[in-house]
N, CA, C and O atoms as a MOPAC input file, in Angstrom:
PM7 MOZYME 1SCF
protein

 N    100.66200 1   100.36000 1   117.93400 1
 C    102.45500 1   100.12000 1   118.09200 1
 C    102.80300 1   100.11500 1   116.32300 1
 O    102.13200 1    99.68600 1   115.38500 1
 N    104.07700 1   100.75400 1   116.36600 1
 C    104.95700 1   100.45700 1   115.05700 1
 C    105.49400 1    99.14600 1   114.71100 1
 O    105.56700 1    98.16000 1   115.44400 1
 N    105.83200 1    99.25900 1   113.58700 1
 C    106.42400 1    98.14800 1   113.02500 1
 C    107.48300 1    97.92400 1   113.87500 1
 O    107.55200 1    96.80800 1   114.39000 1
 N    108.57700 1    98.99400 1   114.20900 1
 C    109.51000 1    98.87700 1   115.10400 1
 C    109.30900 1    98.05200 1   115.69400 1
 O    109.66100 1    96.91600 1   115.37400 1
 N    108.47300 1    98.42500 1   117.09500 1
 C    108.19500 1    98.18400 1   118.17500 1
 C    107.76100 1    96.77500 1   118.16800 1
 O    108.17300 1    96.12800 1   119.13100 1
 N    106.91300 1    96.04500 1   117.18200 1
 C    106.76700 1    94.77700 1   117.23100 1
 C    107.74700 1    94.05300 1   116.90000 1
 O    107.84600 1    92.94400 1   117.42500 1
 N    108.83500 1    94.54700 1   115.83300 1
 C    109.81500 1    93.59800 1   115.46900 1
 C    110.84500 1    93.58100 1   117.11200 1
 O    111.36400 1    92.55300 1   117.54600 1
 N    110.91500 1    94.58200 1   117.61000 1
 C    112.04700 1    94.63100 1   118.99300 1
 C    111.04100 1    93.49300 1   119.88400 1
 O    111.60000 1    92.49900 1   120.34900 1
 N    109.96400 1    93.63100 1   120.03700 1
 C    109.22700 1    92.68200 1   121.17300 1
 C    109.43500 1    91.44600 1   120.36200 1
 O    109.16800 1    90.43400 1   121.01100 1
 N    109.79100 1    91.24500 1   119.26300 1
 C    109.48400 1    89.92700 1   118.80600 1
 C    111.42900 1    89.41600 1   119.15300 1
 O    111.82100 1    88.43900 1   119.79200 1
 N    112.03300 1    90.18600 1   118.65600 1
 C    113.47400 1    90.14400 1   119.01300 1
 C    113.90300 1    89.76500 1   120.59900 1
 O    114.80500 1    88.96500 1   120.84900 1
 N    113.13900 1    90.44500 1   121.60200 1
 C    113.31800 1    90.26900 1   122.76900 1
 C    112.88800 1    88.67600 1   123.44900 1
 O    113.35200 1    88.06100 1   124.41000 1
 N    111.64200 1    88.30600 1   122.33500 1
 C    111.21800 1    87.02800 1   122.96200 1
 C    111.95600 1    85.83200 1   122.31500 1
 O    111.98400 1    84.70200 1   122.80300 1
 N    112.63900 1    86.26700 1   120.98800 1
 C    113.88000 1    85.34200 1   120.83300 1
 C    115.16100 1    85.50500 1   121.80500 1
 O    115.76400 1    84.48900 1   122.14900 1
 N    115.46400 1    86.42800 1   122.12500 1
 C    116.56100 1    86.94000 1   123.13300 1
 C    116.34400 1    86.06300 1   124.41100 1
 O    117.34500 1    85.79600 1   125.07500 1
 N    115.00300 1    85.54400 1   124.85300 1
 C    114.84800 1    84.92700 1   126.00200 1
 C    115.00600 1    83.33300 1   125.33300 1
 O    115.69600 1    82.53100 1   125.96300 1
 N    114.55300 1    83.03200 1   124.43900 1
 C    114.58600 1    81.61600 1   124.06000 1
 C    115.72900 1    80.83400 1   123.61800 1
 O    115.86500 1    79.62600 1   123.42300 1
 N    116.75800 1    82.12700 1   123.47600 1
 C    118.31600 1    81.66700 1   123.14300 1
 C    118.62000 1    81.76100 1   124.65500 1
 O    119.64400 1    81.09800 1   124.81800 1
 N    118.22600 1    82.25800 1   125.80500 1
 C    118.87400 1    81.95200 1   127.06900 1
 C    118.32000 1    80.72300 1   127.69400 1
 O    118.86000 1    80.06100 1   128.58000 1
 N    117.22100 1    80.50800 1   127.14400 1
 C    116.75700 1    79.13800 1   127.56300 1
 C    117.43800 1    77.80900 1   126.66800 1
 O    117.46200 1    76.66800 1   127.13100 1
 N    117.78300 1    78.04100 1   125.80200 1
 C    118.73400 1    77.03000 1   125.26500 1
 C    120.08300 1    77.12600 1   125.90400 1
 O    120.67000 1    76.04500 1   125.95500 1
 N    120.77600 1    78.24400 1   126.44800 1
 C    121.74400 1    78.11200 1   127.08100 1
 C    121.87100 1    77.39900 1   128.25300 1
 O    122.82900 1    76.79800 1   128.74000 1
 N    120.46300 1    77.61100 1   128.70800 1
 C    119.97000 1    76.83800 1   130.26600 1
 C    120.05500 1    75.38100 1   130.12200 1
 O    120.72900 1    74.63300 1   130.83100 1
 N    119.16600 1    74.99100 1   128.95000 1
 C    119.04500 1    73.96000 1   128.37700 1
 C    120.20700 1    73.15400 1   128.24400 1
 O    120.07400 1    72.00200 1   128.65500 1
 N    121.08400 1    73.40200 1   127.87100 1
 C    122.76700 1    72.89700 1   127.91400 1
 C    123.10100 1    72.95600 1   129.03600 1
 O    123.42200 1    71.80400 1   129.32800 1
 N    123.25400 1    73.68000 1   130.00700 1
 C    123.80000 1    73.99400 1   131.31900 1
 C    123.04900 1    72.83900 1   132.11000 1
 O    123.79700 1    72.08200 1   132.72700 1
 N    121.87100 1    72.62200 1   132.17600 1
 C    121.10600 1    71.16000 1   132.64700 1
 C    121.53400 1    69.79800 1   131.98300 1
 O    121.49600 1    68.68700 1   132.51300 1
 N    121.91200 1    70.09100 1   130.82200 1
 C    122.19600 1    68.41000 1   129.92200 1
 C    121.11300 1    68.01700 1   129.53100 1
 O    120.94100 1    66.81500 1   129.32300 1
 N    120.34500 1    68.72700 1   129.38100 1
 C    118.71400 1    68.42600 1   128.76300 1
 C    119.32200 1    67.29400 1   127.39500 1
 O    120.42400 1    67.03700 1   126.90900 1
 N    118.12100 1    66.91800 1   127.19600 1
 C    118.41200 1    65.65200 1   126.06700 1
 C    118.45000 1    66.51100 1   124.38200 1
 O    117.65700 1    67.44000 1   124.22700 1
 N    119.11300 1    66.24100 1   123.56300 1
 C    120.12500 1    67.24200 1   122.67200 1
 C    118.94300 1    67.28700 1   121.68700 1
 O    118.83400 1    68.33800 1   121.05700 1
 N    117.96600 1    66.23900 1   121.43200 1
 C    116.98000 1    66.95000 1   120.47400 1
 C    115.86300 1    67.62800 1   120.95600 1
 O    114.91500 1    67.79900 1   120.19000 1
 N    115.81400 1    68.09700 1   122.24700 1
 C    114.81500 1    68.87200 1   122.58800 1
 C    115.50600 1    70.17200 1   122.35200 1
 O    115.02700 1    71.08500 1   121.68000 1
 N    116.76400 1    70.19700 1   123.00200 1
 C    117.46600 1    71.62000 1   122.42900 1
 C    117.73300 1    71.82800 1   120.95500 1
 O    117.97100 1    72.93900 1   120.48200 1
 N    117.68100 1    70.69100 1   120.23700 1
 C    117.50200 1    71.10500 1   118.34500 1
 C    116.41100 1    71.66400 1   118.25200 1
 O    116.27000 1    72.64500 1   117.52100 1
 N    115.20600 1    71.04300 1   119.13100 1
 C    114.13000 1    71.55000 1   118.59800 1
 C    113.88400 1    73.12700 1   119.14700 1
 O    113.10700 1    73.85500 1   118.52700 1
 N    114.43800 1    73.50500 1   120.08400 1
 C    114.36900 1    74.82500 1   120.71700 1
 C    114.96400 1    75.72600 1   119.46000 1
 O    114.39400 1    76.67600 1   118.92400 1
 N    116.14800 1    75.22300 1   119.16200 1
 C    116.79000 1    76.10700 1   118.13400 1
 C    116.59500 1    76.21800 1   116.78900 1
 O    117.05600 1    77.10500 1   116.07000 1
 N    115.65000 1    74.96600 1   116.33900 1
 C    114.84600 1    75.44900 1   115.35400 1
 C    113.66900 1    76.30200 1   115.10500 1
 O    113.20200 1    76.63800 1   114.01700 1
 N    113.07500 1    76.73800 1   116.86800 1
 C    112.11500 1    77.49800 1   116.88500 1
 C    112.54200 1    79.09700 1   116.76000 1
 O    111.98300 1    80.02300 1   116.17100 1
 N    113.81900 1    79.04800 1   117.59000 1
 C    114.63300 1    80.57300 1   117.09000 1
 C    114.76500 1    80.67500 1   115.84000 1
 O    114.14600 1    81.63000 1   115.37200 1
 N    115.44400 1    79.94100 1   114.96800 1
 C    115.70800 1    80.18800 1   113.69400 1
 C    114.68100 1    80.38500 1   112.64700 1
 O    114.91600 1    80.92700 1   111.56600 1
 N    113.37600 1    79.85900 1   113.06700 1
 C    112.29600 1    80.14000 1   112.28700 1
 C    111.62100 1    81.55100 1   112.86100 1
 O    110.87200 1    82.18400 1   112.11800 1
 N    111.91800 1    82.03700 1   114.24700 1
 C    111.49200 1    83.36700 1   114.70600 1
 C    112.19000 1    84.46300 1   113.92500 1
 O    111.63300 1    85.37200 1   113.31100 1
 N    113.69600 1    84.20800 1   114.05800 1
 C    114.59700 1    84.98100 1   113.41300 1
 C    113.87600 1    85.26600 1   111.76900 1
 O    113.60300 1    86.37300 1   111.30500 1
 N    113.71300 1    84.16300 1   111.21400 1
 C    113.29900 1    84.41200 1   109.85900 1
 C    111.89700 1    85.21800 1   109.46400 1
 O    111.68600 1    85.82100 1   108.41200 1
 N    110.99800 1    85.06300 1   110.59700 1
 C    110.08900 1    85.83800 1   110.43400 1
 C    110.65000 1    87.24000 1   110.79100 1
 O    110.79300 1    87.95200 1   109.79700 1
 N    110.99800 1    87.79900 1   111.95500 1
 C    111.59500 1    88.85300 1   112.16200 1
 C    112.29000 1    89.31000 1   110.96400 1
 O    112.08600 1    90.51200 1   110.79300 1
 N    113.14500 1    88.70900 1   109.94200 1
 C    113.72500 1    89.49600 1   109.18200 1
 C    112.58300 1    89.45800 1   107.82800 1
 O    112.65300 1    90.42500 1   107.07000 1
 N    111.89800 1    88.74500 1   107.61700 1
 C    110.51300 1    89.07500 1   106.71700 1
 C    110.10600 1    90.46800 1   107.03300 1
 O    110.05500 1    91.38300 1   106.21100 1
 N    109.83300 1    90.54200 1   108.24100 1
 C    109.02000 1    91.53100 1   108.83400 1
 C    109.89400 1    92.96400 1   108.34000 1
 O    109.26100 1    93.81900 1   107.72100 1
 N    111.29300 1    93.17500 1   108.62500 1
 C    112.29400 1    93.94600 1   108.17900 1
 C    112.05100 1    94.07100 1   106.97800 1
 O    111.73100 1    95.22700 1   106.70400 1
 N    112.05900 1    93.44600 1   106.20000 1
 C    112.02300 1    93.36500 1   104.68300 1
 C    111.20200 1    93.82200 1   104.13300 1
 O    111.35000 1    94.70900 1   103.29300 1
 N    109.99200 1    93.26100 1   104.52100 1
 C    108.77900 1    94.20300 1   103.82400 1
 C    108.36100 1    95.65800 1   104.59200 1
 O    107.36800 1    96.26200 1   104.18600 1
 N    108.99700 1    96.08300 1   105.48600 1
 C    108.82700 1    97.41700 1   105.98600 1
 C    109.55700 1    97.99400 1   105.21300 1
 O    108.99700 1    98.93700 1   104.65300 1
 N    111.24300 1    97.72700 1   104.75800 1
 C    111.85000 1    98.31700 1   103.88400 1
 C    111.19300 1    98.53600 1   102.58400 1
 O    110.93900 1    99.69100 1   102.24300 1
 N    110.87400 1    97.47900 1   101.77800 1
 C    110.30000 1    97.70800 1   100.81900 1
 C    108.87600 1    98.75700 1   100.60500 1
 O    108.57200 1    99.50300 1    99.67400 1
 N    108.12800 1    98.41100 1   102.01100 1
 C    107.12600 1    99.42000 1   102.16700 1
 C    107.02200 1   100.87200 1   102.10200 1
 O    106.12200 1   101.61900 1   101.71700 1
 N    108.40700 1   101.10900 1   102.67200 1
 C    109.08500 1   102.52500 1   103.26200 1
 C    110.20100 1   103.06500 1   102.20600 1
 O    110.07300 1   104.02000 1   101.43900 1
 N    111.29400 1   102.23700 1   102.35900 1
 C    112.77700 1   103.18400 1   101.99700 1
 C    112.59500 1   102.88000 1   100.53500 1
 O    113.00000 1   103.79100 1    99.81300 1
 N    112.00300 1   101.65500 1    99.79700 1
 C    111.71200 1   101.35900 1    98.33100 1
 C    110.96300 1   102.45300 1    97.73900 1
 O    111.35200 1   103.34300 1    96.98300 1
 N    109.49700 1   102.15200 1    98.35900 1
 C    108.62100 1   102.96200 1    97.89300 1
 C    108.82100 1   104.72400 1    97.66600 1
 O    108.39200 1   105.39000 1    96.72400 1
 N    109.57400 1   105.17600 1    98.80000 1
 C    109.98600 1   106.51800 1    99.26500 1
 C    110.85900 1   106.66900 1    97.82800 1
 O    110.67200 1   107.63400 1    97.08800 1
 N    111.63200 1   105.82700 1    97.58100 1
 C    112.84700 1   105.98600 1    96.64600 1
 C    112.06100 1   106.16700 1    95.07600 1
 O    112.43200 1   106.94200 1    94.19500 1
 N    111.04700 1   105.35800 1    95.01900 1
 C    110.55200 1   105.43100 1    93.71200 1
 C    109.51900 1   106.66000 1    93.45400 1
 O    109.26000 1   107.18000 1    92.36900 1
 N    109.00600 1   106.98100 1    94.70800 1
 C    107.88600 1   108.12600 1    94.74400 1
 C    108.81500 1   109.53100 1    94.21900 1
 O    108.43400 1   110.29900 1    93.33500 1
 N    110.11000 1   109.65800 1    94.98600 1
 C    110.96700 1   110.78600 1    94.47700 1
 C    111.27400 1   110.92800 1    93.45900 1
 O    111.69400 1   112.03400 1    93.12100 1
 N    111.18600 1   109.77000 1    92.45000 1
 C    111.77000 1   110.24500 1    91.07900 1
 C    113.30000 1   110.31400 1    90.79900 1
 O    113.74900 1   110.53400 1    89.67500 1
 N    114.21900 1   110.06800 1    92.12400 1
 C    115.64500 1   110.52300 1    91.75100 1
 C    115.70000 1   108.99100 1    91.64200 1
 O    115.18100 1   108.16600 1    92.39300 1
 N    116.52100 1   108.77200 1    90.42500 1
 C    117.29000 1   107.90600 1    89.57800 1
 C    118.29700 1   107.03200 1    90.59000 1
 O    118.26200 1   105.83000 1    90.85300 1
 N    119.08300 1   107.93600 1    90.99600 1
 C    120.05700 1   107.44600 1    92.15900 1
 C    119.57000 1   106.77000 1    93.26500 1
 O    120.06200 1   105.65400 1    93.43200 1
 N    118.76100 1   107.12600 1    94.04500 1
 C    118.44600 1   106.58700 1    94.92800 1
 C    117.66100 1   105.15000 1    94.54000 1
 O    118.00600 1   104.05700 1    94.98800 1
 N    116.80000 1   105.31700 1    93.83500 1
 C    116.09200 1   104.07500 1    92.78600 1
 C    116.94400 1   102.95600 1    92.77600 1
 O    116.59200 1   101.91500 1    93.33000 1
 N    118.25600 1   103.08300 1    92.08300 1
 C    119.01300 1   102.00500 1    91.79100 1
 C    119.84600 1   101.47700 1    93.31200 1
 O    120.18800 1   100.31800 1    93.54600 1
 N    120.04000 1   102.63800 1    94.20000 1
 C    120.53000 1   102.56600 1    95.11900 1
 C    119.77500 1   101.13900 1    96.03700 1
 O    120.37800 1   100.13400 1    96.41300 1
 N    118.55600 1   101.40000 1    96.19200 1
 C    117.53200 1   100.63600 1    96.94200 1
 C    117.54400 1    99.49200 1    96.04100 1
 O    117.98200 1    98.51700 1    96.65200 1
 N    117.22600 1    99.20200 1    94.77600 1
 C    117.40600 1    97.97000 1    94.11800 1
 C    118.72600 1    97.50000 1    94.47000 1
 O    118.78300 1    96.54000 1    95.24000 1
 N    119.78500 1    98.00600 1    94.04300 1
 C    121.14100 1    97.31600 1    94.57400 1
 C    121.05100 1    96.92000 1    96.00900 1
 O    121.35300 1    95.77000 1    96.32600 1
 N    120.78500 1    97.50500 1    96.61000 1
 C    120.69000 1    97.19900 1    98.37400 1
 C    119.76100 1    95.73500 1    98.41300 1
 O    120.07500 1    94.80100 1    99.15100 1
 N    118.65000 1    95.70300 1    97.55600 1
 C    117.85300 1    94.32500 1    97.83700 1
 C    118.56700 1    92.96400 1    96.95300 1
 O    118.59400 1    91.78300 1    97.30100 1
 N    119.08600 1    93.55800 1    95.77500 1
 C    119.97600 1    92.56100 1    95.00300 1
 C    121.00200 1    91.95000 1    96.09200 1
 O    120.95000 1    90.77400 1    96.45200 1
 N    121.85100 1    92.79900 1    96.52700 1
 C    123.02000 1    92.35100 1    97.27200 1
 C    122.37100 1    91.36000 1    98.71000 1
 O    123.03200 1    90.49900 1    99.28900 1
 N    121.36800 1    91.64000 1    98.95400 1
 C    120.41600 1    91.11500 1   100.25900 1
 C    120.40400 1    89.75800 1    99.79400 1
 O    120.74900 1    88.73000 1   100.37500 1
 N    119.85900 1    89.97400 1    98.42700 1
 C    118.89800 1    88.14800 1    98.09800 1
 C    120.21300 1    87.31900 1    97.64100 1
 O    120.42400 1    86.12400 1    97.84400 1
 N    120.99800 1    88.20000 1    97.01000 1
 C    122.40900 1    87.18100 1    96.44000 1
 C    122.97400 1    86.95400 1    97.97100 1
 O    123.60300 1    85.93000 1    97.70600 1
 N    123.19800 1    87.13700 1    99.27900 1
 C    123.89900 1    86.94800 1   100.28500 1
 C    122.81800 1    85.68900 1   101.20500 1
 O    123.22500 1    84.88800 1   102.04600 1
 N    121.52500 1    85.83800 1   100.76200 1
 C    120.48600 1    84.81700 1   101.17500 1
 C    120.73200 1    83.45400 1   100.31100 1
 O    120.33500 1    82.33600 1   100.64000 1
 N    121.24900 1    83.68400 1    99.49300 1
 C    121.58000 1    82.29700 1    98.29600 1
 C    122.65300 1    81.51600 1    99.04100 1
 O    122.66500 1    80.31700 1    99.31700 1
 N    123.49000 1    82.39700 1    99.28800 1
 C    124.64500 1    81.23700 1    99.97000 1
 C    124.54900 1    80.57600 1   101.36200 1
 O    125.41500 1    79.78100 1   101.72900 1

């Protein structure tokens, strides 16, 4: 199974969790239970994000480095710097 397929499966599970949270709200479930489920979704999204970032570094960035193309290398590094800058906010 490819990394993309694994990530898609993970995102499909997250989608189901989000629908479950909506049902919990419709059923007026206890707020703390809803918040626990929301924390689980946030953690699952963080894991998916981490996997995509690892895949990017292992393929896109690595390919740019191996190509010897300085423009491509700078572009990939710039993308990562921009991403990490956004994460700090």
